[in-house]
C-alpha positions in Angstrom: -31.9 4.5 34.9 -30.6 1.1 33.7 -31.8 -2.6 34.6 -30.7 -3.8 38.1 -28.5 -6.7 38.2 -28.5 -9.3 41.1 -25.6 -11.5 42.0 -23.9 -13.2 44.9 -21.8 -11.5 47.1 -17.8 -11.8 46.9 -15.1 -10.8 49.1 -14.2 -8.3 46.4 -17.3 -6.3 47.3 -16.4 -5.5 50.8 -15.8 -1.7 50.0 -19.0 -1.6 48.1 -21.1 -3.3 50.8 -19.6 -1.1 53.5 -20.8 2.1 51.7 -24.3 0.6 51.0 -24.6 -0.6 54.8 -23.5 2.8 56.1 -25.8 5.1 53.6 -28.9 2.9 54.3 -28.3 3.0 58.1 -27.4 6.6 58.6 -31.0 7.5 58.9 -31.4 5.3 62.0 -31.0 7.0 65.5 -28.1 6.0 67.5 -26.4 4.3 64.7 -22.8 5.1 63.5 -20.7 4.0 60.4 -19.3 0.4 60.4 -15.6 -0.1 59.6 -14.1 -2.6 57.3 -12.8 -4.5 60.0 -16.3 -4.7 61.8 -18.1 -5.6 58.5 -15.6 -8.2 57.6 -16.0 -9.7 61.3 -19.9 -9.6 60.8 -19.7 -11.2 57.4 -16.9 -13.0 55.8 -15.1 -14.1 59.1 -18.4 -15.3 60.4 -18.4 -19.3 60.5 -22.1 -19.1 59.5 -21.3 -17.0 56.3 -22.8 -18.8 53.0 -22.4 -16.9 49.8 -25.4 -18.6 48.6 -27.6 -16.8 50.9 -26.0 -13.2 50.5 -26.7 -11.0 47.5 -25.7 -7.6 46.0 -27.9 -5.5 43.5 -26.0 -3.3 40.8 -27.3 -0.3 39.2 -25.0 0.8 36.2 -22.4 -1.3 37.6 -22.4 0.2 41.2 -23.6 -1.8 44.3 -26.6 0.0 45.5 -28.2 -2.9 47.6 -27.1 -5.8 50.0 -29.4 -8.6 51.3 -28.3 -11.7 53.3 -30.0 -14.6 55.0 -28.3 -15.8 58.0 -28.6 -19.4 59.4 -26.7 -20.0 62.7 -25.3 -23.4 63.0 -25.5 -23.6 66.8 -29.2 -22.2 66.8 -30.1 -25.0 64.5 -28.2 -27.6 66.6 -29.7 -26.6 69.7 -33.3 -27.4 67.9 -34.3 -23.7 67.0 -35.5 -23.4 63.3 -35.1 -19.7 62.3 -32.9 -17.8 60.2 -32.2 -13.8 60.3 -32.9 -11.4 57.3 -30.7 -8.3 56.4 -31.9 -6.0 53.6 -30.2 -2.6 53.0 -30.5 -0.4 50.0 -29.0 3.1 49.5 -31.8 5.8 49.9 -31.9 7.2 46.2 -32.6 3.7 44.9 -35.3 2.4 47.2 -38.8 2.2 45.7 -37.6 0.5 42.5 -38.3 -2.9 43.7 -34.8 -3.5 44.7 -35.6 -4.4 48.4 -38.4 -6.5 47.4 -36.3 -8.6 45.2 -33.5 -9.0 47.8 -36.1 -9.9 50.2 -37.3 -12.6 48.0 -34.2 -14.0 47.2 -33.0 -14.1 50.9 -36.4 -15.8 51.9 -35.9 -18.3 49.1 -32.4 -19.3 50.5 -33.8 -19.7 54.1 -36.5 -21.9 52.7 -33.9 -23.9 50.9 -32.4 -24.5 54.3 -35.5 -25.9 55.6 -36.2 -23.5 58.3 -39.5 -22.9 60.1 -39.1 -19.0 60.5 -37.5 -16.0 59.3 -37.0 -13.0 61.8 -35.9 -9.5 62.0 -35.7 -6.6 64.4 -36.1 -2.7 63.7 -37.4 0.6 65.1 -41.1 1.1 64.9 -40.1 4.2 63.3 -37.9 2.8 60.6 -40.3 3.5 57.7 -39.5 1.6 54.5 -38.0 -1.3 56.6 -41.4 -1.6 58.4 -43.4 -1.4 55.2 -41.0 -3.9 53.6 -41.3 -6.4 56.2 -44.9 -6.1 56.7 -45.8 -6.2 53.0 -43.5 -9.5 53.0 -45.8 -11.2 55.5 -43.8 -10.6 58.6 -45.7 -10.4 61.9 -45.0 -8.2 64.8 -44.5 -10.6 67.8 -42.5 -8.8 70.2 -41.4 -5.3 71.4 -38.0 -4.1 72.7 -37.3 -0.7 74.3 -34.2 1.5 74.1 -33.7 3.5 77.2 -31.4 6.6 78.0 -30.1 8.2 81.0 -28.7 11.7 80.7 -26.3 13.5 83.1 -23.1 12.6 84.5 -24.2 12.2 88.2 -23.7 8.7 89.4 -25.8 6.6 91.4 -25.3 6.7 95.3 -25.5 4.2 98.2 -25.2 1.4 95.9 -24.0 -1.8 97.7 -22.3 -5.0 96.2 -23.9 -7.9 97.8 -21.7 -9.3 100.8 -19.2 -11.8 99.4 -19.1 -10.7 95.8 -16.3 -8.8 94.4 -16.0 -7.0 90.9 -13.4 -7.8 88.3 -13.0 -5.2 85.6 -11.1 -6.0 82.4 -10.8 -3.8 79.1 -12.5 -5.7 76.4 -9.6 -5.3 73.8 -7.2 -6.5 76.5 -9.1 -9.6 77.6 -7.4 -12.8 76.7 -9.0 -15.8 75.4 -9.7 -17.4 78.7 -11.3 -14.3 80.2 -13.5 -14.1 77.1 -14.4 -17.7 77.5 -15.5 -17.0 81.1 -17.4 -14.1 79.8 -19.4 -16.2 77.0 -20.1 -18.9 79.9 -21.7 -16.5 82.2 -23.7 -14.8 79.5 -25.0 -18.0 78.2 -25.9 -19.1 81.7 -27.6 -15.7 82.7 -29.8 -15.4 79.6 -30.7 -18.9 78.8 -34.3 -18.2 79.4 -34.6 -14.9 77.6 -36.8 -14.6 74.5 -35.0 -16.1 71.3 -32.1 -17.2 73.2 -29.2 -19.4 71.7 -26.0 -20.1 73.1 -23.3 -17.8 71.5 -19.9 -19.0 70.8 -16.5 -18.0 72.3 -15.1 -17.8 68.7 -17.9 -15.2 67.7 -16.7 -13.0 71.1 -13.1 -13.5 70.1 -13.7 -12.1 66.5 -15.5 -9.2 67.9 -12.8 -8.3 70.2 -10.2 -8.3 67.6 -12.5 -6.2 65.3 -13.6 -3.8 68.0 -13.2 -0.2 67.4 -14.6 1.4 70.7 -13.5 1.3 74.3 -15.3 -1.5 76.2 -15.1 -2.9 79.6 -16.1 -6.3 81.1 -17.1 -6.6 84.5 -17.3 -9.9 86.2 -19.1 -10.6 89.5 -17.2 -13.1 91.5 -18.3 -15.1 94.6 -15.7 -17.8 95.8 -13.7 -17.8 92.6 -17.0 -18.2 90.5 -18.4 -15.9 88.1 -22.1 -15.0 89.0 -22.8 -12.0 87.3 -21.6 -9.7 84.0 -21.8 -6.4 82.6 -20.4 -5.3 79.2 -20.2 -1.5 78.8 -18.6 0.7 76.3 -17.6 4.2 75.4 -19.1 4.8 72.0 -15.8 6.5 70.6 -16.9 6.2 66.8 -20.4 7.3 67.3 -19.3 10.2 69.4 -16.7 11.4 67.1 -19.4 11.4 64.3 -22.2 12.9 66.3 -20.2 15.5 68.7 -21.7 13.5 71.7 -20.4 11.8 74.8 -22.5 8.6 74.8 -22.1 5.2 76.0 -23.9 1.9 76.0 -24.5 -0.6 78.7 -24.8 -3.7 76.4 -25.1 -6.8 78.9 -26.3 -6.9 82.5 -26.7 -10.6 83.5 -27.0 -12.4 87.1 -27.2 -15.9 87.9 -30.4 -17.4 89.2 -28.7 -18.0 92.6 -27.8 -14.5 93.0 -30.9 -12.6 91.7 -33.0 -10.5 94.1 -29.9 -9.6 96.1 -29.2 -6.3 94.4 -26.2 -7.6 92.2 -28.1 -6.5 89.0 -28.3 -2.8 90.3 -24.8 -2.8 91.5 -23.4 -4.0 88.1 -25.6 -1.3 86.3 -24.3 1.5 88.9 -20.8 0.2 88.2 -21.2 0.7 84.4 -22.6 4.2 84.8 -19.8 5.0 87.3 -17.1 3.6 84.9 -18.7 5.6 82.0 -19.1 9.0 84.0 -15.2 8.8 84.7 -14.5 8.7 81.2 -16.6 11.8 80.6 -19.7 10.2 79.5 -23.1 12.0 80.1 -25.4 10.0 78.1 -26.0 6.3 78.7 -28.1 3.8 76.4 -29.4 0.4 77.0 -31.9 -2.1 75.6 -34.3 -4.7 77.1 -37.1 -6.8 76.2 -40.7 -4.8 76.9 -42.0 -7.7 78.6 -39.0 -7.8 81.1 -41.0 -5.5 83.9 -38.5 -6.2 86.6 -35.6 -5.1 84.5 -37.5 -2.0 83.3 -38.2 -1.2 87.1 -34.5 -1.4 87.8 -33.5 0.6 85.1 -36.2 3.3 85.9 -35.2 3.4 89.2 -31.8 4.6 88.3 -32.9 7.2 86.1 -33.3 5.5 82.6 -36.3 6.5 80.5 -37.7 4.8 77.3 -36.9 6.9 74.0 -37.2 4.2 71.0 -39.2 1.0 70.6 -38.3 -1.9 68.4 -40.4 -4.3 66.6 -39.3 -7.9 66.6 -40.7 -9.3 63.1 -41.4 -13.1 62.5 -42.6 -14.8 59.0 -43.6 -18.7 59.1 -41.6 -20.2 56.0 
């Protein structure tokens, strides 16, 4: 094989990077192929995109690897000092030093931005990814669970707290104001979670416009004010690839004043019921392994842990 070349990413590389991204990640459980629209929204349309921190590797003129250092301006402005690492290499070109060189270039970029830490999350069974990050000096600092609930039975005798009503809206149909309300309640309910930084309305608008699955937002309303949130989707593209009937509950959030009243349970039950109504018989969600109260709630509604993620951190 010929010499490996490295250069910064350009927009003309979008098709090649999509191929690398999908080929590199197909080995991971519960993954599906990205679309061009999704990858463009993730990279080039991101306000934090910086070509100086984005690299491709070429072998004989073909792009075979991709690396990116992500510095989120809002995180830095809020006083946080970490950047995020992405490294993807097609399987047949791993072990040639490509992943290590991409890692070194990404870390050099993050150091040039004067950040304190680099971070990355991946499954404990991710193989070459775990090896790459551990050999690069990253430490395992936190674990997260993926959980699954199988069967199309729905929770029974679940009551919405008195004075609270649910407002559903399909994600693709949500207007800018509704997305803004969703983001505000998300930022409020998750402000104390590990690694939290406020997300922007613009980022969620970009996600809505590129979205390829069937998603639903549920807002829990009390006296005209949102006090809880769920975001659920029927994983249409994943199901087409895998011949499955799966969906995800991505977000369950409740404001401090409403916690302990059964609202989180009611929102999760509502999500499960909505998915079952669409023919879904397998529901996934994720959570911080240290969030024991959430783990108890999810277990009580029939979820069980199937995968564990490591959250890696490197002092720069």
